Residue, then its C-alpha position, 0 to 999 in steps of 0.5 A: m094762926l088758923p082758929k081751932k074750929n078751922r083745923i082738922r085735928k083728929k086722925a080719924d077725920f084726916g083719914a076719912v078726908c084722904r080716903y073718901g074725899k074728892t081729889q083735885s091736883f094741880d102740878k105738885i099740890v093735891l087737894k082732898i075735899k070732902k063735904n062736912d055738916l059742921g058749917v065751917m071749912r076745916l083744913g089739914i096739911s100733909v108735907g112728907v119727908k120726900f118733900s124735904p128731909k129737913a123739918v124746918e123746910r116742911n114746917r115753913i111750907k105748912r106755916q105758909i099754907r096755914e097763913f094763906f088759908r087764914v087770910n082767905l078764909g072769908k072767900m071760902g064759902s063751902c062747908a068742907d074738909i080740905v087736906v092739902i098734900v104737898q109733893k116733892g118738887a114744889n119748893e118756891k114759896n110764891d109759886l106754891l101759893i099761886k098753884l094752891e090758889k089756882s087749884l082751889s079756884k079750879s075746885g070751886v072752894i075759893n071764889n075770888l083771887s087773893p090780892t096778896v098773891k099775884s099771878s104772873 
């Protein structure tokens, strides 16, 4: 489970990141990144009904993304708020995590590739 200090919990914080954050997209994953003065990286996840009308599938994707960030938290050196928006069409678990990792590497948030996700 991702620690509370690493989660975006307030609606105002979530909205500020979505509104003023820098956008980085890679296929069906959109990252909104905004610097913060808190000294820690915080994460917010948005998976809409258009992705899947079934809450079970949306929640599963959210759990997988949170676990990915929890495992790779030590590799993320930036003090930023990150909102991950998963769009319709990004269904495969491994494919989704590989795309997420590539997007984070491209934006400079994560330094090394994770040993848990293998790209082919």
